[in-house]
C-alpha atoms as one frame of an Amber mdcrd trajectory, in Angstrom:
protein
   1.776   9.370  14.800   0.342  12.374  12.961   2.580  15.445  12.935   1.895
  18.063  15.600   0.303  21.267  14.354   2.616  23.969  15.692   0.379  26.905
  14.834  -0.355  28.978  17.914   2.042  27.036  20.155   4.452  29.534  21.810
   8.195  28.851  22.027  11.047  30.562  23.910  14.472  30.567  22.234  17.734
  31.723  23.819  20.771  32.865  21.860  18.282  34.128  19.287  20.102  37.230
  18.017  22.248  35.292  15.526  23.234  31.892  14.202  21.204  28.807  15.009
  18.959  30.609  17.496  17.974  33.325  15.055  17.385  30.852  12.228  15.306
  28.668  14.543  13.193  31.640  15.631  12.455  32.549  12.017  11.650  28.939
  11.113   9.378  28.436  14.121   7.551  31.675  13.308   7.020  30.507   9.722
   5.502  27.328  11.184   2.980  29.514  13.001   4.565  29.529  16.458   4.521
  32.746  18.488   8.148  33.286  19.503   9.940  34.878  22.437  13.502  35.622
  21.359  16.162  36.225  23.989  19.828  37.211  23.801  22.211  39.816  25.189
  22.608  42.001  22.086  19.688  44.397  21.871  19.979  45.650  18.286  20.456
  42.221  16.711  17.659  40.757  18.818  15.173  43.443  17.818  16.187  43.122
  14.153  15.381  39.385  14.239  12.004  40.065  15.868  11.244  42.782  13.306
  11.954  40.326  10.487   9.474  37.869  11.979   6.801  40.545  12.363   7.379
  41.832   8.831   6.614  38.326   7.551   3.378  38.209   9.541   4.639  36.282
  12.556   4.393  37.064  16.267   7.565  37.894  18.182   8.514  39.301  21.568
  12.026  40.004  22.827  13.749  39.713  26.187  17.274  41.094  26.510  18.841
  38.732  29.022  22.071  36.962  29.925  21.313  33.284  30.597  24.351  33.045
  32.884  22.451  35.163  35.403  19.883  33.827  37.864  16.342  34.869  37.030
  16.940  35.091  33.277  14.825  32.020  32.514  12.008  33.255  34.727  11.923
  36.559  32.844  11.844  34.882  29.428   9.079  32.408  30.286   7.047  35.053
  32.115   7.114  37.250  28.990   5.923  34.291  26.914   2.969  33.578  29.218
   2.125  37.269  29.554   2.191  37.830  25.778   0.739  34.576  24.477  -1.136
  33.051  27.407   1.042  29.950  27.725   4.364  28.341  26.859   4.539  25.183
  24.757   8.239  24.760  24.001  11.680  26.037  24.945  14.837  25.805  22.863
  17.894  26.266  25.095  20.390  27.347  22.470  22.623  30.033  24.025  26.237
  28.971  24.384  29.864  29.553  23.463  33.207  27.777  23.293  36.892  28.547
  23.494  40.182  26.765  22.916  42.417  26.046  25.908  44.179  23.158  27.556
  42.998  22.509  31.092  46.302  23.571  32.631  46.123  26.836  30.671  42.529
  27.585  31.705  41.449  29.712  34.627  38.740  28.770  37.072  36.816  31.857
  35.944  36.825  30.668  32.326  35.523  27.252  33.284  32.821  28.638  35.555
  31.710  31.076  32.852  31.208  28.442  30.172  29.292  26.159  32.533  27.156
  29.064  33.749  26.087  29.860  30.186  26.025  26.506  28.404  24.736  24.239
  31.179  23.208  26.360  33.921  21.757  28.743  31.333  19.987  25.721  29.871
  18.713  24.735  33.307  17.495  28.251  34.065  15.280  28.247  30.980  14.008
  24.706  31.431  13.339  25.097  35.147  11.322  28.244  34.513   9.123  26.498
  31.947   8.598  23.114  33.593   5.872  24.087  36.097   3.665  25.256  33.217
   4.513  22.323  30.957   3.846  19.776  33.697   0.610  21.460  34.739  -0.753
  21.479  31.187   0.622  17.974  30.541   1.959  19.026  27.156   5.025  20.692
  25.754   8.506  20.180  24.394  11.928  20.854  25.916  14.676  21.155  23.313
  18.384  21.526  24.126  21.086  22.492  21.621  23.929  20.097  22.379  26.561
  19.183  19.758  27.990  16.328  17.718  30.949  16.612  20.126  28.751  15.671
  23.088  29.887  12.057  22.681  33.598  12.727  22.023  35.895  14.471  24.564
  38.006  16.860  22.505  41.493  18.154  23.389  41.652  21.912  23.997  37.855
  22.073  23.819  37.283  19.888  26.859  35.275  22.559  28.695  32.956  23.080
  25.719  32.470  19.374  25.039  31.922  18.753  28.755  29.040  21.231  28.785
  27.605  19.688  25.612  27.838  16.204  27.134  26.121  17.471  30.277  23.310
  18.948  28.165  22.987  15.634  26.335  22.814  13.704  29.616  20.291  16.167
  31.007  17.990  15.808  28.006  18.366  12.022  27.976  17.441  11.710  31.638
  14.605  14.234  31.527  13.091  12.391  28.580  12.149   9.559  30.943  11.484
  11.727  33.982   8.973  13.927  32.165   7.312  11.283  30.017   4.594  10.602
  32.579   3.819  14.337  32.590   3.269  14.509  28.835   6.375  16.617  28.187
   8.695  15.647  25.339  12.455  16.239  25.499  14.939  16.327  22.604  18.635
  17.077  22.262  19.905  18.702  19.056  23.353  17.727  17.748  24.650  20.030
  14.993  27.967  19.587  13.249  30.158  22.600  12.417  27.832  25.441  11.449
  28.562  28.745   9.738  27.787  31.124  12.612  29.522  33.681  14.809  30.520
  30.859  17.184  34.026  30.737  15.681  34.591  34.471  15.921  33.493  34.489
  19.551  35.618  31.433  20.352  38.675  33.083  18.812  38.042  36.207  20.880
  37.943  34.129  24.060  41.003  31.994  23.212  44.505  33.116  24.094  46.168
  30.831  21.529  43.709  29.584  18.928  44.996  27.036  16.413  41.821  25.247
  15.319  39.458  28.166  14.999  38.928  28.630  11.287  35.351  28.416  10.121
  34.398  24.893   9.027  35.293  24.094   5.421  32.677  24.474   2.730  32.542
  20.738   2.101  31.237  19.806   5.538  29.886  23.021   7.049  26.163  23.398
   7.388  24.013  26.489   7.482  22.088  27.591  10.580  18.959  27.318   8.429
  19.574  23.592   8.040  19.693  23.190  11.818  16.554  25.333  12.119  14.681
  23.086   9.694  15.692  20.081  11.793  14.454  21.815  14.943  11.033  22.493
  13.426  10.860  18.937  12.063  11.682  17.662  15.571   8.918  19.790  17.075
   6.421  18.447  14.543   7.506  14.833  14.934   9.293  14.585  18.300  12.259
  12.260  18.597  14.874  11.820  21.318  17.943  13.030  19.411  18.027  15.361
  16.433  21.260  14.953  14.477  21.588  17.347  11.573  24.011  15.133   9.635
  23.419  11.384   9.341  27.056  10.579   8.623  28.230  12.527  11.646  25.812
  10.640  13.883  27.302   7.329  12.774  30.911   8.525  12.948  30.765  10.217
  16.344  28.798   7.461  18.018  31.123   4.862  16.520  34.046   6.825  17.952
  32.487   6.627  21.406  32.242   2.833  21.045  35.811   2.328  19.792  38.176
   4.017  22.268  41.366   2.971  20.481  40.251   4.408  17.161  38.951   7.540
  18.874  42.206   8.033  20.772  44.282   7.593  17.617  42.295  10.344  15.909
  42.458  12.642  18.932  46.221  12.162  19.219  46.549  13.433  15.658  44.296
  16.381  16.435  46.328  17.287  19.529  49.677  16.942  17.734  48.466  19.146
  14.881  47.737  21.860  17.413  51.008  21.604  19.332  53.266  20.854  16.377
């Protein structure tokens, strides 16, 4: 199949003030896509949009918290109002924290699901009527390499990432007849503010150093994979081939997976 020409095809991106979301917005704009960037932090969001405009791209901003009802409607409405349509959404906003289940509060758990999972749904649900009506478009969800491996002390984060993965996998078949493509994105550890935010939210953080230089990836690498996946749609976008093999193998070999996770858990509690 010939690659899709992305020029003039509008995209909405959440969590776009920093990290993967910001890098993806810049990369999509360079590919010719008009972009609606959304996040909670006003100054950082406007700075990202200004950088796109300075390079000749088109950018609009919506300051919004995806954990709140109506946020997706506002983002998609701005896209249609500004550009006449919406072609793609990249549900990227999310956070994590370190905590055993018995040390977590119900409020913490609800908050991470409201942002990571329901925030994803709010954006997708707002866009789907337009995508289905025009029988074209692309739904993209930022999951994680950990979506296939339950992880001690990060169970709430990995649970939301698994739910996003399941959502994208199911919608891929549900929306196929409507001409809408669906992809899940599975980054490995990425050099972003995720770790700083996770440390802030964690009462006792033991694992929360930034990923080592040998295996960390840049947000720009993830952004390039996102644009490549928009041009040539595929079901799952893994940003590291070795990680895809290793994590999926772990899901198929419970004994090996459990042995590794026992070591991870003991390193934290030891």
